[in-house]
N, C-alpha and C positions, 0 to 999 in steps of 0.2 A: 525591099521592104524596110520600113523604119520602125524602130522601137521608140515611141514618143514619150515625152515627159508625162508622168502620172502624178496626179494630185493625191494628197492624203485623204483617205476615207476612214470613217469610224469603223472599227472592227465590229462584226455582228455580236449582239448581246447574248452569247451562248450561256444558257443556264441562269440567266438573270434578266432584269429589265423587261423589255417588250416580249421576251420569250414567254413569260407568264401570261401576258395578254393573249398570245396565240393559244395557250392552253385554255384560257377562259373562253375564247371563241369556239374551241372544240367542245368545251363543257356545255355551252348554250345549244349548239347544234344537236349534240347527241341527247340532250335533255328532251327535246321535242321528238326527235327521230325515234330513239329507242323507247322512250316513255309511251309514245303512241303505238309503236309497232308491237310492243309486248303487251299492250292492252287490246290487241286485235281479237283475242279470244272472247272478249265481251261483245264485240261486233259479230263474231261468229254466231253466238246465241241470238243476237238481234236479227241477223239476216235469216236464220232459220225460222224465227217466229214471224217476221214480216213477210217473207216470200213463201213460207211453207215448203222448203226444199230440204234435201238430204244434207248430211254433213259434208260430203264431197263437193256438192254445188255451193254450199255456204262458204267453204274455204277457198273457192275459186277467186273471189275478189282480192283476197290477201295474196294468193299465188301470183295473180297478175301484177300486183304492186311489187312483189319480190322480183318478178321478171324484168320490170322496168328498172328496178334498182340495179340489176346486173348489167345493164347496157353501158355503164361506165361514165356516161356524160349527162345523165338525167337525174334530177331529184336528189335522193339521198347520197348517191355515189359522188355527186359533185362536192359535197362538203365532208362526208365521212372519210373517204379515202384520202382526199387532199389534206384534211385536218391531221391525219396520222402522219402523212409525209412531212407536213410543216413542223410537227413536233419532232420528228426524226432529224430535221435540219437545224432546229433551234436549240436542241438539247443534246448533250453528250454524256456528262457524268451523271446527270439527273434525268435521263431519258425515261427510265422505268417509272420513276415517281411522277414525272410530268404526264406520261401516258395514263397512269392510274388516276391522277387528279382530273385530267381532261375527260376521260371516259367515266368518271364518277357521276357526270351529268346524266348518264344512262341510268345509274342506280337511283338517283333522286327523282328522275323522271318516271322511272318504273314505280317508285313509291307514291308519287304525287298524282300521276295521271289516271290510274284506274278508278279511284273514288270520284274524280272530276268527271270522267267519261260516263260512269254509271249515273251520276247526278244529271248530266246533260241528256242522256238517253231517257231518263224519267221525265225531265222537264220539257225538252224540245223535240223529242222523238228522234228517229234515225236520221232523217234528212237534215234537220236543224243541227244535230250533233256533228255530222260530216262537214257541214258548212263552217261551223266554228273551229273544228279541228284544222281545216284547210287554212283558215286565217292565222291560227297559231303557228302553223308551219312557216308562214311568211317571215317570222322573226329570225329564221335562220339566215336570211339574206343579210340582215344587219350584222350578225355575229361573223359572217364570212368576210366582212370588211376588215376585220382584225388580222386576217392572214396576210400581213405585210410581206412582200417577197424579200427573201434574204439576200438576193443578188444586189440590192441597192447598197449594201454595206461593203466595206473593204474586206481584204483577206483577214483570216484569223491570225492574231499575233503569234509569231513563231518564236521558239526559244533562241533561234539564231539571231533574231532582232535584239534581244536583250544582251546577248554576248557581244555583238558588234557595237552596241551602244556603250557598253562598259569599256570597250577597248578603244574605240575611235570616236566617241561622242556622237554616236548615231550613224556613223558611216563605216562601211566596210570596203577595203581596198582589195581587189582581186588582181594579182599579178602572177606572172609565170615563175613563181618561186615555190620552194618546198613548203613554206609556211602557209601559202595559199591553198596548198593541196591537202593540208592536214584536216581541214574541216569537211571531210567527206560525208559526215552524217547529214550535212545540210546541202552541200553542193556536190553533185556526182559528176566526176569527170567521165566523159564518154569519148570513145574512139571515133575515128573518121568512119569506120564501118557502121558503128551504131548510129552515127548521125545520118548516114545514107539510108539506113533502114527506117529511121524515124520519119524521114520525108518520103517514105514509100518507094525506096530504091530509085532515086532520081538518077538519070543517066550521067550527069556531070555534077561534080561536087560544087556546092555553093561557095562562091568566093566571099570572103569576109574581109572587110577593111581592117587592116592590122592596127590595133591600138596598143600603145605602150602600157597604158594603164586604164582600167575601167573602174570608176568610182561609183558604187551603188549606194544610194541612200534609201532607207526604208520609208522616208517621207517623200522624196523625189528621186526619180531615176534619170540620170543624165542620158542625153540622147546617144544612141549607139546605132550607127548605120550598118545595115546588112545588105549588100548588093546582091540581088537575085536576078539573074538574067533569064530571059524567056527560054523555056526548055529545061532550065536547071531545077526549078521547083515542080512539084507535082501539079498536074492540071487541076485547077480549082473547080472547073466545071464538072470534073469527074468525082469530086469529093462528095460523099453523102453527108448531109447535115445531121443525120441521126447517128453516124458512125463515130464511135468514141475516139478512134485514131484521127479522124478528120478534125474533131473538136480539139484534140490535143495539139494538132499541127497548127491550127488557125488561132486558137484562143488560149489554151491552158499551159503552153510551154514557151519559154523564152530562152533563146540561145544567146549567151553572153560570151564574147570573145576577148581573150587577152593574148599576150605574146605567146603564141604557139599552142594554147590550150583552149578547149571548148567546154563550157560548163552548162549543164542542164539544170535549170532552176525550177523548183516546184512552185505552183501558184500559191501555196500557203506561205511561201517565203516573201515573195514580192508582189506588189500591186502595180501592174503596168498595163498600158493599152497598146495593142498592136495595130498599126495602121498599114494596110497593104496598099502599095501603089497600084496594084492591079485591081482596082475597085470593081471593075466589071465582073471579076470572078466571084467576089463576095455577094454581089447583087444576084448573080445566078443562083447561089446557094439559098439566098433569102426567098427567091421565087419558088423554091421547092417546098417551102413550109406549108403552103396550102395543100399541096399534093400529099404530103406525108402526115397530115393531121390525124387521119384515122390510124395510121401506123404508130403514131406517138401514143395514142390511147391504148391500143392493143398491140404491143410489140411481142409477137409470139416467138421471137428469136430466143427469148429467155427459156423456152421449153427445151432447148438443147442441154440444159443443165439438169443433172440427176437431182440435185438439191431442190430445184424449183418444182419438178414433177412430184417429188416426194412430199414437199410441203403442201402442194395443192391437194393431194390425196388425203393427207392428214386433216387439212382444213375442211374439206368437203364432209368427211365422216363426222368430225366433231361438231361442225356447225349444223349439220342435218339433225343430229340428236339434241343439241342444245336449243336451237331456235324453235324448232317445231314443237318441242315440249311445252314451252310457254304459251304457244298458240292454242293448244288443245287442253291446257290446264284448267281453264274455267269450265269447259264441257266435262272434263274428267271429274272435277269437284261437284258439278251439278248432278252428275250421275250417282254420286255418293250421298246426295241429299243435302248439300251445302247451299244455303240461301245466297241470293245474288250479291247482297252487301258483304257477307262474309267471304264470298268469292273474290270481290274486289280487294278486301283486306288481305287475303292470302297472297295475291299478286304484289301488293304493297310490301308484305313481309319478305318476299323474294328480293325486292328492291333494297331493303335494309341490309340483308346479307351481302348483296352485290356491292353496295357502297363500302362496307367494311373491308371486303376482300380487295377491291380495286386500290384503295389507299394503302392498306397493309401489304399487299403483294408487291406494289411498286417500290415500297421502302425496302422490303426484304430482298427483292431481286437486285437492287442496286448495291447491296452488300456483297454480292458475288460469293456467298457461302457455298452454294451449289449451282451448277449450270442452270440457266433460266429455262432451257427447253425441258429439263427434267421436272422443274416446278410445274410447268404447263402440262406435261404428261401425267403427273400425279393428280392434278386437278381434274383432268378429263376422265381418268379411270374412276376416281372416287365419285365424280358427278354421274357417270353412267350407272354405278352401283346404286347411288341415291335415287336416280330416276326409276330403277327397277323396283325399289321398295315401295313406290307409290301404289303398286298393285294391292298391297296389304293394308295401307293406311285407310282407316274408315271413320276416324273422328277428327274434329276440327283441330284439336291440340296436336294430334299426330301429324296431320297434314301441314299444320303451321311449322312444325319442326323441320319436316322435309322440304318445305318451301324455302325456309331460311337456308338450309344446307344447299339447296339447288342454286339460290342466288349467290351464296358465298363462293361455292366452287366454280360456278359459271362466271362470276366476276373475275376470279383469278385467271381463268382461261382466256377471257376476252382481253383483260389487261395486258397479258403477255403475248398476244397474237402478233402485233406489229413489232414488238421488241425482239421476239425470237426471230422474226423474219429478217430484221436488220442484222442480228447475230449470224444468220445463215448466209445471206447474200450481200450484205453491206448496204450503206446508205445510198450509194450511187445507183444501185439496181433495185432499191426498195420500191420506188414508184411503179416501175414496169411490172415487177412481180406482184405487187399489191393489186394492180388492175386486173390481172388474170385471176388472182385468188378471189377477189370480190365477184368477178364474173361467174366463176364456178360455184361459189357459195350461193349466189343469187339464183342460178339455175336450179341448184339442189333444193333451195327453199321453195321455188315456184312449182317444181314437179312434186316435191315431197308432200306438200300440204294436200294436194289433190289425191295423191296416192294413199296417204294415210287416212284421209277421209273415206276413200273407197274401201280400205281395209276395215274400218270401223263399221261401215254399212254392211259389208259382207259377213263379218263375224258377230255383229250385234253388241259388241262391248269394246272397251278401250284397252283391254289386256294385251292384245296383239300389237296395238300401236305403241304401248309403253315398252314392250319387249324389243321392238324394232329400234326405237329411239335409244334404249339403253345399250344394245349391242353396237350400234354405230359409235356411240360416245366412247365405250370401252375399247373398241377396235382402234379408233383414232389415237387414243392415249397410249396403248401398247405399241402401236406402230411408231409413235414419236420417240419412244425409248431406243429405237434402232438407228438413231441419227448418226452415230459414229461409224456404222457400217456403210451408210450411204455417203458419208463424208470421204471415206477411203476410196470408194468407187469414183467419186467425182474428182478427187486428187489424181487418181490413176488416169482418168480420161484427159484431164488437163496436161498431165505429163506426156501422154501420147501425142497430143496436139502440139506440144512444145517441141518434141523430138522431130515430128514431121516438118514443122516450120524451120527448124535448124537444118534439116537435111535439104529442104528446098532452097534455102539461102546458100548452102554450101555448093550445091550444084550450079546455081546461077552465078 
């Protein structure tokens, strides 16, 4: 295997430059997606009037839309989930603020779309309105073009680079000397046993051409030959393209040899390209991509983590109470004698509160005054209480106040959803976890709307519907406060797995 000369690449514009264009793309996408989705309550009344059906049947088209959304690769999930992942990759110190600004498109869309949809229904009827809404959705394809893949950039500039540039004018010399071993915060010396484990317990130790000195440039990497004989390296055909260890072996780690020492260099330190002389092995891995496509979308292996299961349950409860309320809100207001244009105005007021919360919450969350999951938990509990008070609101002013509170608290909850997920599982596992979360949320929305419509038809009022929504939101928020207990269980599980792994290696 040969470590080839690598050309300099521009580091990714983290928290600057094109990163804000990615946030703009998310803004445009969610403007139409959420703005239209949260106006479905207006369509609910239109479906009831046009087809003369019950509330449960009128909610069914919206439920089917939510079910398609949960499939992970169609429609809304194509740009919503990917947009959150892109923000997670392009932002670090300003991740909460960028998420809030990107998702602020939902707030503005929620403010702007209800009056527009009400006007379209009055002017063009139900069929014409649906046709125009479909055309508006097409603009999301344009904004999706802003999601430039971050892999085209070079590695993130490391503090090691600056230190080496100050000392050696941009070059670092690694030799088998004590001075070379002092920088263990950047280069980790690994033993032969650790090396054998890193290559999946190879039967024979890899032979390394002995170099008296390895000069590493952060602009260029001098060629370093690593001779790997057949049978020494792990069988490439057996490596799983989705396996993190396989990716680390093939792509993410570079072994640099000096006189007697082996250094394991992080990909954030160097930008190198690895060329394997066994090209047929890499081709075999590439052939597996078509087979593993579905597994990439829904990687259920993350369900082994207690944190993932815990976050899915919390997300299901909170989203069930939050999203279904905005769907039934026009019908609830209509039952209280609110006119249709005032109905649209109340939904727009929800959007105003949502916008303020998304921007403000993102800024406050980045200050790290309190843990972000606690902010989200408080928003969910207070939102559930606010939803419950809708039972007693009977005037436009009272309803307007609670609509603003609903938008404000719900905006804080949605703004922190992906940020808290990153805090729980990390950026590397965010995409896999987010796919499962969106799947469960979509199924909950699909089933919930029909179920809640049936509850309304059976009871004859929306009181039971509001109580169910409120209890779900409060339960999810209270459960989120228990994160530290779940974290301890997960740490204990990982410790047990680590002990078992050490025991198996000791026996072998």
